[in-house]
PDB file of N, CA, C and O in Angstrom, chain B, residues numbered from 101:
ATOM      1  N   MET B 101     -65.638  20.120  51.081  1.00  0.00           N
ATOM      2  CA  MET B 101     -65.720  21.541  50.855  1.00  0.00           C
ATOM      3  C   MET B 101     -65.110  22.250  52.078  1.00  0.00           C
ATOM      4  O   MET B 101     -65.421  21.900  53.217  1.00  0.00           O
ATOM      5  N   PRO B 102     -64.243  23.245  51.838  1.00  0.00           N
ATOM      6  CA  PRO B 102     -63.648  23.969  52.964  1.00  0.00           C
ATOM      7  C   PRO B 102     -64.684  24.812  53.700  1.00  0.00           C
ATOM      8  O   PRO B 102     -65.692  25.231  53.131  1.00  0.00           O
ATOM      9  N   LYS B 103     -64.411  25.044  54.960  1.00  0.00           N
ATOM     10  CA  LYS B 103     -65.314  25.822  55.786  1.00  0.00           C
ATOM     11  C   LYS B 103     -65.143  27.313  55.485  1.00  0.00           C
ATOM     12  O   LYS B 103     -64.021  27.813  55.398  1.00  0.00           O
ATOM     13  N   LEU B 104     -66.252  28.007  55.330  1.00  0.00           N
ATOM     14  CA  LEU B 104     -66.216  29.439  55.044  1.00  0.00           C
ATOM     15  C   LEU B 104     -66.068  30.249  56.328  1.00  0.00           C
ATOM     16  O   LEU B 104     -66.771  29.995  57.306  1.00  0.00           O
ATOM     17  N   PRO B 105     -65.168  31.212  56.329  1.00  0.00           N
ATOM     18  CA  PRO B 105     -65.096  32.111  57.482  1.00  0.00           C
ATOM     19  C   PRO B 105     -66.194  33.169  57.389  1.00  0.00           C
ATOM     20  O   PRO B 105     -66.867  33.286  56.365  1.00  0.00           O
ATOM     21  N   ARG B 106     -66.365  33.918  58.439  1.00  0.00           N
ATOM     22  CA  ARG B 106     -67.339  35.017  58.428  1.00  0.00           C
ATOM     23  C   ARG B 106     -66.675  36.251  57.837  1.00  0.00           C
ATOM     24  O   ARG B 106     -65.595  36.652  58.271  1.00  0.00           O
ATOM     25  N   TRP B 107     -67.323  36.849  56.851  1.00  0.00           N
ATOM     26  CA  TRP B 107     -66.815  38.062  56.224  1.00  0.00           C
ATOM     27  C   TRP B 107     -67.895  39.124  56.210  1.00  0.00           C
ATOM     28  O   TRP B 107     -69.085  38.833  56.330  1.00  0.00           O
ATOM     29  N   SER B 108     -67.453  40.361  56.060  1.00  0.00           N
ATOM     30  CA  SER B 108     -68.399  41.460  55.920  1.00  0.00           C
ATOM     31  C   SER B 108     -68.871  41.515  54.466  1.00  0.00           C
ATOM     32  O   SER B 108     -68.250  40.928  53.580  1.00  0.00           O
ATOM     33  N   GLY B 109     -69.960  42.215  54.238  1.00  0.00           N
ATOM     34  CA  GLY B 109     -70.465  42.382  52.882  1.00  0.00           C
ATOM     35  C   GLY B 109     -69.474  43.111  51.998  1.00  0.00           C
ATOM     36  O   GLY B 109     -69.344  42.792  50.816  1.00  0.00           O
ATOM     37  N   ALA B 110     -68.764  44.100  52.564  1.00  0.00           N
ATOM     38  CA  ALA B 110     -67.782  44.871  51.794  1.00  0.00           C
ATOM     39  C   ALA B 110     -66.630  43.975  51.329  1.00  0.00           C
ATOM     40  O   ALA B 110     -66.145  44.130  50.209  1.00  0.00           O
ATOM     41  N   GLU B 111     -66.189  43.041  52.176  1.00  0.00           N
ATOM     42  CA  GLU B 111     -65.108  42.134  51.798  1.00  0.00           C
ATOM     43  C   GLU B 111     -65.560  41.184  50.704  1.00  0.00           C
ATOM     44  O   GLU B 111     -64.784  40.885  49.796  1.00  0.00           O
ATOM     45  N   VAL B 112     -66.788  40.705  50.767  1.00  0.00           N
ATOM     46  CA  VAL B 112     -67.323  39.809  49.733  1.00  0.00           C
ATOM     47  C   VAL B 112     -67.415  40.560  48.404  1.00  0.00           C
ATOM     48  O   VAL B 112     -67.083  40.006  47.357  1.00  0.00           O
ATOM     49  N   ILE B 113     -67.858  41.802  48.439  1.00  0.00           N
ATOM     50  CA  ILE B 113     -67.940  42.612  47.216  1.00  0.00           C
ATOM     51  C   ILE B 113     -66.554  42.799  46.623  1.00  0.00           C
ATOM     52  O   ILE B 113     -66.381  42.681  45.410  1.00  0.00           O
ATOM     53  N   ARG B 114     -65.563  43.091  47.462  1.00  0.00           N
ATOM     54  CA  ARG B 114     -64.193  43.291  46.983  1.00  0.00           C
ATOM     55  C   ARG B 114     -63.689  42.031  46.278  1.00  0.00           C
ATOM     56  O   ARG B 114     -63.074  42.117  45.215  1.00  0.00           O
ATOM     57  N   ARG B 115     -63.947  40.869  46.866  1.00  0.00           N
ATOM     58  CA  ARG B 115     -63.495  39.610  46.271  1.00  0.00           C
ATOM     59  C   ARG B 115     -64.230  39.308  44.969  1.00  0.00           C
ATOM     60  O   ARG B 115     -63.620  38.811  44.022  1.00  0.00           O
ATOM     61  N   LEU B 116     -65.523  39.597  44.904  1.00  0.00           N
ATOM     62  CA  LEU B 116     -66.269  39.363  43.665  1.00  0.00           C
ATOM     63  C   LEU B 116     -65.795  40.303  42.552  1.00  0.00           C
ATOM     64  O   LEU B 116     -65.785  39.916  41.383  1.00  0.00           O
ATOM     65  N   LYS B 117     -65.408  41.521  42.900  1.00  0.00           N
ATOM     66  CA  LYS B 117     -64.875  42.441  41.898  1.00  0.00           C
ATOM     67  C   LYS B 117     -63.572  41.916  41.313  1.00  0.00           C
ATOM     68  O   LYS B 117     -63.283  42.151  40.139  1.00  0.00           O
ATOM     69  N   GLU B 118     -62.780  41.206  42.116  1.00  0.00           N
ATOM     70  CA  GLU B 118     -61.553  40.583  41.611  1.00  0.00           C
ATOM     71  C   GLU B 118     -61.864  39.515  40.562  1.00  0.00           C
ATOM     72  O   GLU B 118     -61.044  39.230  39.690  1.00  0.00           O
ATOM     73  N   LEU B 119     -63.055  38.930  40.658  1.00  0.00           N
ATOM     74  CA  LEU B 119     -63.478  37.907  39.694  1.00  0.00           C
ATOM     75  C   LEU B 119     -64.165  38.509  38.471  1.00  0.00           C
ATOM     76  O   LEU B 119     -64.644  37.771  37.609  1.00  0.00           O
ATOM     77  N   GLY B 120     -64.219  39.829  38.383  1.00  0.00           N
ATOM     78  CA  GLY B 120     -64.785  40.470  37.199  1.00  0.00           C
ATOM     79  C   GLY B 120     -66.186  41.021  37.364  1.00  0.00           C
ATOM     80  O   GLY B 120     -66.765  41.513  36.395  1.00  0.00           O
ATOM     81  N   TYR B 121     -66.748  40.955  38.554  1.00  0.00           N
ATOM     82  CA  TYR B 121     -68.083  41.500  38.783  1.00  0.00           C
ATOM     83  C   TYR B 121     -68.007  43.020  38.914  1.00  0.00           C
ATOM     84  O   TYR B 121     -67.042  43.557  39.458  1.00  0.00           O
ATOM     85  N   LEU B 122     -69.023  43.699  38.415  1.00  0.00           N
ATOM     86  CA  LEU B 122     -69.115  45.152  38.500  1.00  0.00           C
ATOM     87  C   LEU B 122     -70.312  45.537  39.351  1.00  0.00           C
ATOM     88  O   LEU B 122     -71.369  44.910  39.281  1.00  0.00           O
ATOM     89  N   GLN B 123     -70.133  46.575  40.153  1.00  0.00           N
ATOM     90  CA  GLN B 123     -71.245  47.071  40.959  1.00  0.00           C
ATOM     91  C   GLN B 123     -72.159  47.873  40.046  1.00  0.00           C
ATOM     92  O   GLN B 123     -71.745  48.870  39.454  1.00  0.00           O
ATOM     93  N   ILE B 124     -73.406  47.430  39.939  1.00  0.00           N
ATOM     94  CA  ILE B 124     -74.378  48.060  39.056  1.00  0.00           C
ATOM     95  C   ILE B 124     -75.174  49.128  39.792  1.00  0.00           C
ATOM     96  O   ILE B 124     -75.332  50.247  39.305  1.00  0.00           O
ATOM     97  N   ARG B 125     -75.672  48.770  40.965  1.00  0.00           N
ATOM     98  CA  ARG B 125     -76.474  49.732  41.731  1.00  0.00           C
ATOM     99  C   ARG B 125     -76.513  49.317  43.200  1.00  0.00           C
ATOM    100  O   ARG B 125     -76.106  48.218  43.578  1.00  0.00           O
ATOM    101  N   GLN B 126     -77.015  50.236  43.999  1.00  0.00           N
ATOM    102  CA  GLN B 126     -77.187  49.974  45.425  1.00  0.00           C
ATOM    103  C   GLN B 126     -78.499  50.604  45.856  1.00  0.00           C
ATOM    104  O   GLN B 126     -78.829  51.728  45.479  1.00  0.00           O
ATOM    105  N   ARG B 127     -79.229  49.855  46.650  1.00  0.00           N
ATOM    106  CA  ARG B 127     -80.468  50.382  47.218  1.00  0.00           C
ATOM    107  C   ARG B 127     -80.450  50.050  48.701  1.00  0.00           C
ATOM    108  O   ARG B 127     -80.592  48.893  49.095  1.00  0.00           O
ATOM    109  N   GLY B 128     -80.276  51.070  49.504  1.00  0.00           N
ATOM    110  CA  GLY B 128     -80.163  50.853  50.938  1.00  0.00           C
ATOM    111  C   GLY B 128     -78.881  50.113  51.234  1.00  0.00           C
ATOM    112  O   GLY B 128     -77.797  50.560  50.859  1.00  0.00           O
ATOM    113  N   SER B 129     -78.999  48.978  51.908  1.00  0.00           N
ATOM    114  CA  SER B 129     -77.800  48.214  52.271  1.00  0.00           C
ATOM    115  C   SER B 129     -77.551  47.032  51.340  1.00  0.00           C
ATOM    116  O   SER B 129     -76.769  46.145  51.681  1.00  0.00           O
ATOM    117  N   HIS B 130     -78.190  46.997  50.182  1.00  0.00           N
ATOM    118  CA  HIS B 130     -78.009  45.878  49.262  1.00  0.00           C
ATOM    119  C   HIS B 130     -77.358  46.356  47.964  1.00  0.00           C
ATOM    120  O   HIS B 130     -77.818  47.311  47.336  1.00  0.00           O
ATOM    121  N   VAL B 131     -76.283  45.675  47.579  1.00  0.00           N
ATOM    122  CA  VAL B 131     -75.518  46.027  46.388  1.00  0.00           C
ATOM    123  C   VAL B 131     -75.740  44.942  45.333  1.00  0.00           C
ATOM    124  O   VAL B 131     -75.648  43.751  45.627  1.00  0.00           O
ATOM    125  N   VAL B 132     -76.032  45.365  44.108  1.00  0.00           N
ATOM    126  CA  VAL B 132     -76.237  44.441  42.995  1.00  0.00           C
ATOM    127  C   VAL B 132     -74.967  44.435  42.143  1.00  0.00           C
ATOM    128  O   VAL B 132     -74.492  45.481  41.699  1.00  0.00           O
ATOM    129  N   LEU B 133     -74.433  43.236  41.927  1.00  0.00           N
ATOM    130  CA  LEU B 133     -73.229  43.053  41.116  1.00  0.00           C
ATOM    131  C   LEU B 133     -73.582  42.200  39.906  1.00  0.00           C
ATOM    132  O   LEU B 133     -74.400  41.285  40.001  1.00  0.00           O
ATOM    133  N   LYS B 134     -72.957  42.504  38.760  1.00  0.00           N
ATOM    134  CA  LYS B 134     -73.201  41.718  37.544  1.00  0.00           C
ATOM    135  C   LYS B 134     -71.888  41.468  36.829  1.00  0.00           C
ATOM    136  O   LYS B 134     -70.916  42.209  36.979  1.00  0.00           O
ATOM    137  N   LYS B 135     -71.892  40.386  36.038  1.00  0.00           N
ATOM    138  CA  LYS B 135     -70.728  40.017  35.248  1.00  0.00           C
ATOM    139  C   LYS B 135     -71.223  39.477  33.919  1.00  0.00           C
ATOM    140  O   LYS B 135     -72.153  38.671  33.878  1.00  0.00           O
ATOM    141  N   GLN B 136     -70.604  39.919  32.835  1.00  0.00           N
ATOM    142  CA  GLN B 136     -70.948  39.443  31.500  1.00  0.00           C
ATOM    143  C   GLN B 136     -70.084  38.226  31.185  1.00  0.00           C
ATOM    144  O   GLN B 136     -68.860  38.292  31.300  1.00  0.00           O
ATOM    145  N   THR B 137     -70.705  37.119  30.789  1.00  0.00           N
ATOM    146  CA  THR B 137     -69.987  35.910  30.406  1.00  0.00           C
ATOM    147  C   THR B 137     -70.402  35.522  28.994  1.00  0.00           C
ATOM    148  O   THR B 137     -71.402  36.029  28.486  1.00  0.00           O
ATOM    149  N   PRO B 138     -69.653  34.636  28.356  1.00  0.00           N
ATOM    150  CA  PRO B 138     -70.039  34.192  27.008  1.00  0.00           C
ATOM    151  C   PRO B 138     -71.415  33.532  26.965  1.00  0.00           C
ATOM    152  O   PRO B 138     -72.091  33.573  25.937  1.00  0.00           O
ATOM    153  N   THR B 139     -71.833  32.919  28.083  1.00  0.00           N
ATOM    154  CA  THR B 139     -73.127  32.242  28.096  1.00  0.00           C
ATOM    155  C   THR B 139     -74.265  33.148  28.560  1.00  0.00           C
ATOM    156  O   THR B 139     -75.424  32.733  28.551  1.00  0.00           O
ATOM    157  N   GLY B 140     -73.955  34.367  28.959  1.00  0.00           N
ATOM    158  CA  GLY B 140     -74.990  35.291  29.420  1.00  0.00           C
ATOM    159  C   GLY B 140     -74.502  36.143  30.566  1.00  0.00           C
ATOM    160  O   GLY B 140     -73.302  36.236  30.825  1.00  0.00           O
ATOM    161  N   GLU B 141     -75.443  36.761  31.247  1.00  0.00           N
ATOM    162  CA  GLU B 141     -75.117  37.669  32.337  1.00  0.00           C
ATOM    163  C   GLU B 141     -75.380  36.995  33.686  1.00  0.00           C
ATOM    164  O   GLU B 141     -76.427  36.380  33.890  1.00  0.00           O
ATOM    165  N   LEU B 142     -74.417  37.119  34.600  1.00  0.00           N
ATOM    166  CA  LEU B 142     -74.566  36.599  35.951  1.00  0.00           C
ATOM    167  C   LEU B 142     -74.749  37.773  36.896  1.00  0.00           C
ATOM    168  O   LEU B 142     -74.150  38.832  36.706  1.00  0.00           O
ATOM    169  N   GLY B 143     -75.571  37.587  37.904  1.00  0.00           N
ATOM    170  CA  GLY B 143     -75.780  38.654  38.869  1.00  0.00           C
ATOM    171  C   GLY B 143     -75.946  38.108  40.268  1.00  0.00           C
ATOM    172  O   GLY B 143     -76.327  36.953  40.461  1.00  0.00           O
ATOM    173  N   CYS B 144     -75.654  38.957  41.249  1.00  0.00           N
ATOM    174  CA  CYS B 144     -75.860  38.575  42.634  1.00  0.00           C
ATOM    175  C   CYS B 144     -76.100  39.824  43.468  1.00  0.00           C
ATOM    176  O   CYS B 144     -75.723  40.931  43.082  1.00  0.00           O
ATOM    177  N   VAL B 145     -76.725  39.630  44.604  1.00  0.00           N
ATOM    178  CA  VAL B 145     -77.033  40.712  45.526  1.00  0.00           C
ATOM    179  C   VAL B 145     -76.303  40.444  46.827  1.00  0.00           C
ATOM    180  O   VAL B 145     -76.398  39.355  47.391  1.00  0.00           O
ATOM    181  N   VAL B 146     -75.560  41.464  47.308  1.00  0.00           N
ATOM    182  CA  VAL B 146     -74.780  41.322  48.537  1.00  0.00           C
ATOM    183  C   VAL B 146     -75.256  42.372  49.536  1.00  0.00           C
ATOM    184  O   VAL B 146     -75.228  43.563  49.228  1.00  0.00           O
ATOM    185  N   PRO B 147     -75.692  41.959  50.725  1.00  0.00           N
ATOM    186  CA  PRO B 147     -76.058  42.933  51.751  1.00  0.00           C
ATOM    187  C   PRO B 147     -74.801  43.498  52.407  1.00  0.00           C
ATOM    188  O   PRO B 147     -73.848  42.762  52.661  1.00  0.00           O
ATOM    189  N   LEU B 148     -74.796  44.782  52.676  1.00  0.00           N
ATOM    190  CA  LEU B 148     -73.641  45.438  53.300  1.00  0.00           C
ATOM    191  C   LEU B 148     -73.741  45.340  54.819  1.00  0.00           C
ATOM    192  O   LEU B 148     -73.898  46.349  55.508  1.00  0.00           O
ATOM    193  N   HIS B 149     -73.651  44.130  55.325  1.00  0.00           N
ATOM    194  CA  HIS B 149     -73.700  43.911  56.763  1.00  0.00           C
ATOM    195  C   HIS B 149     -72.291  43.756  57.302  1.00  0.00           C
ATOM    196  O   HIS B 149     -71.361  43.444  56.559  1.00  0.00           O
ATOM    197  N   GLN B 150     -72.140  43.976  58.610  1.00  0.00           N
ATOM    198  CA  GLN B 150     -70.826  43.829  59.238  1.00  0.00           C
ATOM    199  C   GLN B 150     -70.331  42.394  59.148  1.00  0.00           C
ATOM    200  O   GLN B 150     -69.137  42.157  58.962  1.00  0.00           O
ATOM    201  N   GLU B 151     -71.234  41.445  59.279  1.00  0.00           N
ATOM    202  CA  GLU B 151     -70.881  40.033  59.222  1.00  0.00           C
ATOM    203  C   GLU B 151     -72.021  39.281  58.548  1.00  0.00           C
ATOM    204  O   GLU B 151     -73.163  39.325  59.005  1.00  0.00           O
ATOM    205  N   LEU B 152     -71.698  38.583  57.444  1.00  0.00           N
ATOM    206  CA  LEU B 152     -72.713  37.812  56.729  1.00  0.00           C
ATOM    207  C   LEU B 152     -72.848  36.426  57.343  1.00  0.00           C
ATOM    208  O   LEU B 152     -71.857  35.819  57.749  1.00  0.00           O
ATOM    209  N   ALA B 153     -74.054  35.941  57.407  1.00  0.00           N
ATOM    210  CA  ALA B 153     -74.293  34.573  57.854  1.00  0.00           C
ATOM    211  C   ALA B 153     -73.722  33.612  56.811  1.00  0.00           C
ATOM    212  O   ALA B 153     -73.653  33.938  55.626  1.00  0.00           O
ATOM    213  N   ILE B 154     -73.318  32.437  57.259  1.00  0.00           N
ATOM    214  CA  ILE B 154     -72.715  31.454  56.360  1.00  0.00           C
ATOM    215  C   ILE B 154     -73.686  31.055  55.250  1.00  0.00           C
ATOM    216  O   ILE B 154     -73.278  30.909  54.098  1.00  0.00           O
ATOM    217  N   GLY B 155     -74.958  30.879  55.584  1.00  0.00           N
ATOM    218  CA  GLY B 155     -75.954  30.527  54.578  1.00  0.00           C
ATOM    219  C   GLY B 155     -76.143  31.621  53.545  1.00  0.00           C
ATOM    220  O   GLY B 155     -76.349  31.338  52.365  1.00  0.00           O
ATOM    221  N   THR B 156     -76.074  32.869  53.985  1.00  0.00           N
ATOM    222  CA  THR B 156     -76.185  34.002  53.060  1.00  0.00           C
ATOM    223  C   THR B 156     -75.003  34.009  52.106  1.00  0.00           C
ATOM    224  O   THR B 156     -75.170  34.221  50.905  1.00  0.00           O
ATOM    225  N   LEU B 157     -73.810  33.777  52.638  1.00  0.00           N
ATOM    226  CA  LEU B 157     -72.616  33.745  51.794  1.00  0.00           C
ATOM    227  C   LEU B 157     -72.679  32.602  50.785  1.00  0.00           C
ATOM    228  O   LEU B 157     -72.283  32.774  49.632  1.00  0.00           O
ATOM    229  N   HIS B 158     -73.168  31.446  51.203  1.00  0.00           N
ATOM    230  CA  HIS B 158     -73.338  30.317  50.267  1.00  0.00           C
ATOM    231  C   HIS B 158     -74.319  30.692  49.161  1.00  0.00           C
ATOM    232  O   HIS B 158     -74.094  30.360  47.997  1.00  0.00           O
ATOM    233  N   GLY B 159     -75.405  31.380  49.511  1.00  0.00           N
ATOM    234  CA  GLY B 159     -76.378  31.809  48.508  1.00  0.00           C
ATOM    235  C   GLY B 159     -75.791  32.790  47.516  1.00  0.00           C
ATOM    236  O   GLY B 159     -76.076  32.718  46.321  1.00  0.00           O
ATOM    237  N   ILE B 160     -74.965  33.716  48.011  1.00  0.00           N
ATOM    238  CA  ILE B 160     -74.313  34.695  47.131  1.00  0.00           C
ATOM    239  C   ILE B 160     -73.384  33.978  46.156  1.00  0.00           C
ATOM    240  O   ILE B 160     -73.380  34.281  44.963  1.00  0.00           O
ATOM    241  N   LEU B 161     -72.596  33.028  46.663  1.00  0.00           N
ATOM    242  CA  LEU B 161     -71.674  32.294  45.800  1.00  0.00           C
ATOM    243  C   LEU B 161     -72.426  31.448  44.773  1.00  0.00           C
ATOM    244  O   LEU B 161     -71.969  31.292  43.641  1.00  0.00           O
ATOM    245  N   LYS B 162     -73.567  30.908  45.166  1.00  0.00           N
ATOM    246  CA  LYS B 162     -74.379  30.124  44.231  1.00  0.00           C
ATOM    247  C   LYS B 162     -74.931  31.021  43.120  1.00  0.00           C
ATOM    248  O   LYS B 162     -74.912  30.643  41.949  1.00  0.00           O
ATOM    249  N   GLN B 163     -75.421  32.209  43.487  1.00  0.00           N
ATOM    250  CA  GLN B 163     -75.910  33.164  42.482  1.00  0.00           C
ATOM    251  C   GLN B 163     -74.794  33.572  41.531  1.00  0.00           C
ATOM    252  O   GLN B 163     -75.005  33.681  40.323  1.00  0.00           O
ATOM    253  N   ALA B 164     -73.595  33.797  42.090  1.00  0.00           N
ATOM    254  CA  ALA B 164     -72.462  34.261  41.294  1.00  0.00           C
ATOM    255  C   ALA B 164     -71.779  33.130  40.536  1.00  0.00           C
ATOM    256  O   ALA B 164     -70.887  33.380  39.725  1.00  0.00           O
ATOM    257  N   GLN B 165     -72.188  31.882  40.790  1.00  0.00           N
ATOM    258  CA  GLN B 165     -71.600  30.685  40.182  1.00  0.00           C
ATOM    259  C   GLN B 165     -70.092  30.632  40.427  1.00  0.00           C
ATOM    260  O   GLN B 165     -69.300  30.412  39.510  1.00  0.00           O
ATOM    261  N   VAL B 166     -69.720  30.842  41.697  1.00  0.00           N
ATOM    262  CA  VAL B 166     -68.322  30.785  42.130  1.00  0.00           C
ATOM    263  C   VAL B 166     -68.203  29.664  43.146  1.00  0.00           C
ATOM    264  O   VAL B 166     -69.010  29.573  44.071  1.00  0.00           O
ATOM    265  N   SER B 167     -67.199  28.810  42.980  1.00  0.00           N
ATOM    266  CA  SER B 167     -67.001  27.724  43.942  1.00  0.00           C
ATOM    267  C   SER B 167     -66.375  28.281  45.220  1.00  0.00           C
ATOM    268  O   SER B 167     -65.728  29.328  45.206  1.00  0.00           O
ATOM    269  N   VAL B 168     -66.576  27.569  46.310  1.00  0.00           N
ATOM    270  CA  VAL B 168     -66.041  27.993  47.605  1.00  0.00           C
ATOM    271  C   VAL B 168     -64.518  28.012  47.553  1.00  0.00           C
ATOM    272  O   VAL B 168     -63.900  28.952  48.054  1.00  0.00           O
ATOM    273  N   THR B 169     -63.903  26.995  46.958  1.00  0.00           N
ATOM    274  CA  THR B 169     -62.440  26.954  46.906  1.00  0.00           C
ATOM    275  C   THR B 169     -61.886  28.096  46.060  1.00  0.00           C
ATOM    276  O   THR B 169     -60.865  28.686  46.416  1.00  0.00           O
ATOM    277  N   GLU B 170     -62.540  28.414  44.951  1.00  0.00           N
ATOM    278  CA  GLU B 170     -62.103  29.543  44.118  1.00  0.00           C
ATOM    279  C   GLU B 170     -62.217  30.852  44.903  1.00  0.00           C
ATOM    280  O   GLU B 170     -61.336  31.708  44.818  1.00  0.00           O
ATOM    281  N   PHE B 171     -63.286  31.003  45.653  1.00  0.00           N
ATOM    282  CA  PHE B 171     -63.514  32.221  46.417  1.00  0.00           C
ATOM    283  C   PHE B 171     -62.487  32.367  47.541  1.00  0.00           C
ATOM    284  O   PHE B 171     -62.026  33.472  47.825  1.00  0.00           O
ATOM    285  N   LEU B 172     -62.132  31.250  48.178  1.00  0.00           N
ATOM    286  CA  LEU B 172     -61.182  31.299  49.284  1.00  0.00           C
ATOM    287  C   LEU B 172     -59.752  31.549  48.819  1.00  0.00           C
ATOM    288  O   LEU B 172     -58.937  32.034  49.605  1.00  0.00           O
ATOM    289  N   THR B 173     -59.418  31.233  47.565  1.00  0.00           N
ATOM    290  CA  THR B 173     -58.058  31.443  47.088  1.00  0.00           C
ATOM    291  C   THR B 173     -57.778  32.897  46.730  1.00  0.00           C
ATOM    292  O   THR B 173     -56.621  33.275  46.546  1.00  0.00           O
ATOM    293  N   LEU B 174     -58.815  33.709  46.630  1.00  0.00           N
ATOM    294  CA  LEU B 174     -58.615  35.143  46.326  1.00  0.00           C
ATOM    295  C   LEU B 174     -58.014  35.852  47.519  1.00  0.00           C
ATOM    296  O   LEU B 174     -58.254  35.467  48.663  1.00  0.00           O
ATOM    297  N   LYS B 175     -57.229  36.893  47.257  1.00  0.00           N
ATOM    298  CA  LYS B 175     -56.642  37.659  48.363  1.00  0.00           C
ATOM    299  C   LYS B 175     -57.182  39.045  48.403  1.00  0.00           C
ATOM    300  O   LYS B 175     -56.800  39.832  49.269  1.00  0.00           O
TER     301      LYS B 175
END
């Protein structure tokens, strides 16, 4: 698995939107994103921090059901 760089919450949200996720709501510094799929609805929560911890980013990708390599290939 490739190593994840450190990204801000805003950059992660931008990349997830490229994958079809929509921003549903925001409460404080946490943004909720959802995507409709044939098998159901996927959702994830992204904190709007300057720099996300690697473990937090892995958790977001797991919630969003996005592989690390797929996420890294986005521009």
